[in-house]
N, C-alpha and C positions, 0 to 999 in steps of 0.2 A: 553682443555685439562684439565687444573690446576682444575677447579671446579668438573669433571670428576671424576679424582683421588682424592680429595677430600672426594667426597660422596662415592665412594666405600670405601674409607680409614675409613670410620665411620662403616662401616659394618664388618670389619674384626675383627676376634677373637683371642684368643691366640692360637700358634700353636706350637705341638709339646714340651709344656711346659712352653714356651715364648713367648712375645708378638711378631706377626707377623712385618717384617721391613714393613717400609715405602714403599708404593705400587709405588710411585714416583721413589723410590730407585731401586726398579724390575724392571720396566718398559724400566729407563732409561740403565741397566746393558744389559738385553735383547738386546734392539737396540745397544749397543756399541759392543756387541757380532756378530749381523747381520751386522752391516756395515765393521767391519775388515773383516768378509767373503768374503761379495761382493766386498768389494775395492780390496781385492786382485786379483780378477779375471780381473779388467782389469789396476791397475795402473803399471803393468810390461809391457805394451805394448810399451810404449813411450822409457824403458829402455832396450829394446829389443837391438838396434844398439850397444850401449855402453856395455852391456853383451857380444856380439859377439866380437867386438874388445879387451875385457878384456881377455875373457877367451879362446878364438879361436875357439869358435865354429861356425861348418859347418852350412847352411841356415837350413837343417833338424833338426838339434840340436837347433838351436834357437825356431823352431816350437814347440818343446817338453818343451819348459820350460813352455809355455802356457799349452801344452795337458798333460802333468804330474799332472798338478794341478787339470784341470776339469775333468779328467779317474778317480781321484782317489775321485775328490769330488762328483761326479755323482753314481760312482759305490758302496759306501758306506754311502749313505746317508739313504737308509732305515733303515739297521742296525744299524745306528747311533740313529734313532727314536724310536726305537724297544728298544735298550738298555737304553735309557733314561726312558721308560715306567718300564721295571724290575729291572734297578738297581738304579734308583734315576736320575730326572731331573737335579738337583744342579751336582751330581757328574760326570754324562757326559759332563755339561757345563764346569765344571772346567778341567775335562781330556782333551777335544776337544781343549779348548782354550791353555792348557799349551803344547800338540802337537804343536800347532799352532804358539805360539809364540815361542818353542824352537827351529822347523824347519827355522822360520824366520830368528833368529838368524845363524842356518847354513849357509842359502841361502847367509845371509849378507857377512859372511866372506869364501866364496865358493872360492877355489884356482883353482880348475878343473872343466871343467863343468860339468862332471858328481856329483861332489858334488852338483851343483846347482840343477841339475835334480832330485837327490834324495830327496833336500831338500825341492822343491816344490810337489813331490809326498807326502811326509810327512804333508806338509801346507794340502794339500787336504784331507788327510786321517781326520786331526784335524777339517777341515772347516765340514765335512760329520757329526763327531759328534757331534760338535759345533752348527751347524745351526738348526738342529729341535728343539733342546732343548730351542732355544731362543724364539721361538714360543709358545713352550709348557709352558714355566715357565711364559710366559705373559698369556696367556689364561686360566691356572691354578688359576693364580692369581685375572683374573678379571671375575667378573659371565657373563654368555653368554647374550647378549642383547645392548643395546645402549654403554652402558660402554666399554664393550669389543671389540665393532667395531672402537671407537675411539682410544681404545689401539692399535688395530689389523693396525689403519690408522697410529700412530705414529711410529710402527715398517715398517711398508710400506714404510714409507716416506724416515726413514733413510736407509732403505737396497737398496732404488732406489736412494737416493742422493751419496752412497757409489760406485755404479756403473758409475754415473753420475761425480761424483770428482775425479776417477780414473785417467782420462786425466791429470785435473790439477795440483792434487797432485804429479802425478809422473812426471810432465814439471817442476814443482818447485824445487824436491829433485835431479831428474837428472842436470838441469843446475846449481842449486845452490851449490849441493854437487856432489852427485855420483850417480850410478847407485845401489849400496849396497845400499843406503839409503831407497829404495823404497820397501825393506824388513826389514833393522833394525830399521825403524820407529815403526814397529808392537810391539818390545820388550818391549819398557818402556810402551807404552799403554797398551799391554796387561798384563804386571805385574802389573799396576794399576788395572785395571779390575777384574784381578785375585783375587787381595787382596780384594777391595771391595766385589766381588762376594762371596768367602769363609765368609766374615764378614754377609752380607746384605741377602743373598739368604736361602731359608729353602727349606731341602730337601722335595720331593714329589716325589711318584712310586704309581703304581695301577698295580703292578705285581701279587698281589695274591700268591707268593711264585712260581708261574712257572719259568719253566728253558727256555731258550733261543733254539727256533728251529734251532738247527745248521745245518739239512739238507737245510732248506729253505733259512737260513743266507748266506750259501756258495752260493746256486744257484743262488739269487739275486744278491748278489755282484759280481759273476764272469758275470751271464748274461748283469747287465749292463754297468759294466765295460769293457766287450767284445764289446757290443754294443757301447760306449763311442767311445771307439778306433777305430772300423768301421769306424765310421761317422768321426772322424779327419782323419781320412786316406784319404778321399774322395779328400780333396785339393793337395795333393802330387799326389794319384795315379789316381784320377778320379774315376767314380763310376762303372765302368764295369771290372776294374782291381780285379784280384784273391785278391791282398792284403786288397782291401775292401770290397768284396763281402762275404769272407770266414769268417772273423769277424762279420761280420752284421749278418749273416744266424748263426753262432754258437751262439752269443748274444742271437736272436730271439728263437732258440731252448732252450737255457738254462732257459728264463723267461719263455717259455711256460712249462717247465719240472717242474720247480718252482711252478707255477697253479696248475700242477697238484697234486704236493707234497702237497702242502697247503690244497688242499679239501680233502685229506685223513689223515692230522696230526690232533691229539686232540687239541693242543695248538700251532697253526698255527703263523709263525711271523707275517703275513699278513692274517688275517681274510677275506674272499672271501665276508662275510657279509657285510664288507666295502662299497665294490664295488657297493653293490645295496642300498646303500644311494643315493639317486637322488642327493643330495647338495655335496656329496663328488666325485662321478663320474664325473657329469657334470662340475663342477667348474674346478676340474683338467684337464680335457678334454680342457675345454677354456684356461685354464693357458698354455697347454702346445702349442695349437695354437698360442694365444695371443705372447706367449715366442718366438714362431719360428719366426715372425717378428721383432717383437722389440728389441730383443736381439742385432742383428746385427746393430744398428740403431747407436750406438757409435761408432762403428767401421769403418763405411762409411762415416760417417760425419767429423772423424780425417781424415782421408784417402783421402777425398775431398779437405779439408782445406789446410793439407800438399801438398798432390801431383799436386793438380792443383791450388790452390789458392796460395802457395806458404807459407803459414804459419809455423813458428817455430812450435817445441812440444809446449812450453809453451804458443803461441799463440793460437793453436788449442785449448788447455786446456781453455784457458780464453773465446775461443768463445762459449763454450757450458756452461756458468755459467747459462745464463737466461735460458735453457733448465732445468738446473739441479733445479733452483728453482720454475722451472713450475711443475716437477715431485713432489718435497714436497707439493706445492699449491694443485697440483689436489689429493695426498693422503688424504692431511687433510680436503680437502673440501667434499669428498665422506660420511661421516658420517651424513653429515649437509641432504644430499639429500636421503640419505636412507629410513630415515622415510617416507619421503615423498612419492616418487616416486618408491619405491622399490629396493631391492638389485640389482636384476637382470638388470632393466631399467637403474640404474648408472652404471652396466658395461658395458652396449650395448650402452648408450651415451657415455663412455670414450672411449670403443672402435671406435666409430665413429669418434669422436674427433682426436684421432690419425691416424685413415687411411685418412682422410681431410689431416693432416699433410704428411703424407707419401706422398698422392698425388700431394700435393704442392711442396716437395723436390725434388718429379721426373722429376721438371720441371728446373732442376738445369742446368746451362751453364758453359761454362768454362771460362768464364769472369763475374760469377754473384757476385752481392755485398753485404756483411756480412749480411745486414739488412734482406734481401728476399731471401738469397738464404742459410742462415744457422738459422739466430736467431727466424725470426717469424716460420717458419716452423719446427723448432726445439720445439720451447715452445708449439704448438698443437700438436705435435707427444708425447712429455713427460708429458703434461698436461693430454692428453687423458691416459696417459699408469698409471699414478697415478690415477686417478677418477678411471679407472676397477682395477686396482688390489687389492685396498680395498676390494671391496664386495666381488670379487672372493675369497680371503684368509679367510673371515669370511665366506662364503659360505661351503668352504671346510673344514672348521675347525667345523660347526657346526652340530649338531645331532650324532656324535659319543661318544659311550662312554668313561668316564674318564680313563679308562684303555689303552686306542687307542688312546691317545692323541698325545702321541710323534710319533707313527705310522703315524698318520695323519697328522703331521707337517711335517715328513720327504715326504710324498708324497707332498704336495704342493712344498716343495722346488724340489723335482725329477722331477716332470712335469714339472717346470720352465727350470730348467736347462737342463734336455735333450730334449725339445723344442726348446730352446735357440741353442743347440748345433747342432740340425740337420738344424734349419732354418739357421744358419751360414754357416754351409755345402753347402747348398741347392744356397743360396743367392752369395755364393761368388764363384761356379759353374756357377750361371748364369751372374754375373759381368765379370768373366774371358771369357767366350764364347762370349760376346758382346763386349769385348775390342777385342779381338782375336789377343792377345799377342802386340798389340802395346802400347806404353808409353806416345802416346802425349795427350795434355791435353783433347782432343774434344774425345779420344778413351775412355779416363778413365772415363770421366763425362758421355757419353753415358753407360757405364758398370755401374759405380751407380747408375744413375739414372732408369736403369731398374730393380737393384735390390730393390730401392724404391717402383716401382709400383708395381713388385710383390707382395711386404710387404703389400701394400695398399690393393690389391686384397684379400690376404690372412685373413686379419682384417675384410674385408666384409663378408669374409665366417665366420670367427669366431663369427661375431654378427648373423647370421642368427643361428648358433649353440647355442648361448646364448637363442635366443628368444622362439626357439623350447625346449630345455631342461633344463635349470637352473629353478630351483623354484624362484617363482614371490619375495619372502622375506624371510628373517630369521626371526626363531619365538623369541619374546622375543623386538626387536625393534621396538619402538614407535615413536611418536613425543613427544619432551621435550629436 
């Protein structure tokens, strides 16, 4: 990675009348922003019981501590990506990170349940503006080819590491300090990254003076947020309830209307020609399918460790440290294989490795040992996830015009988040149906095992999708 950054650095020129910032600083800042965004998806999970006790939240209110963030995050992602294209990637990075940091402070000092829920929603909004900018800043700074693939691998590894580290970081903070610090820790980190970004990042945009497609922005934001709301309702209400079906149908209708409007707008929020690019459409579809299986892995591993094997939150976090390292190593190994066997084959290989891990995990028992019931299958699942995520992200951002870079980055994040949300809802329903209301270790284990088994079959379906649809390679990546 160091050699790649130095080589790319040698080719850089003056930007906006001054020397461009060191490339390592750009990559580090983009990765830091992505790490914060992904970390906050999972870090609050272990703090939920303490939040409920301290703020007097109901069970439904507690669930909305998670849902408020995820719905805002998913709903505003495409808008955040396009805003970066039109108004500046650096500006949106700073705006998103500032919102995220201030909302973290508000949530950390919340005195009422509704204060916390509002703060989490604003955090999600900030994350939706920030996340697309992190990838766009990185891809704009590094030319397409092997160097970009390695930079994306670093971004992918750090993002995946943020999701993996959530349980451990949350356990350490809750046990050592209080639940408030799972939010407050973002404040000093966010302030440091904001200061460094204001100094080192150079503004870039590709809007050509175009205005934001307001009707399209309103429709896609409302559609994605409504669809995400319907998905999260499935856990409490079930799939057949009106409380679930109405928002699901409304969300799909709004997204359909959005596509109709975009096909007739001169300067659309999302040019439909992007979906005709094979690399963009196929990689995002694969990202959606793989995310639907892999996103829930951390939750069910944590539940199995705590509810069945009797681990504490901190012990459960420590238990997945090898898996966290595996996802980083898998992400960093992918660029080495991509020039040799092709981006598509690396994505397929990673997904197959993950599927083997899911299959192994589905053999869990109520008295399983750490090494064979958590560590080894977890390493396979996460090494495969890292190995597949890098080529998929590289394919999804290849071939698009520079003026659409932010939007394409927003699509990458949206497909993964929406796939993960839908997969989590489906897998939770499957596990609950198998458990049939029993809280015994054997029943819970059977439910979790069925969820992993189902995820394994989904990943096998994803490999077929990749083999049929993904381009064989990314132009510009060669051996070396």
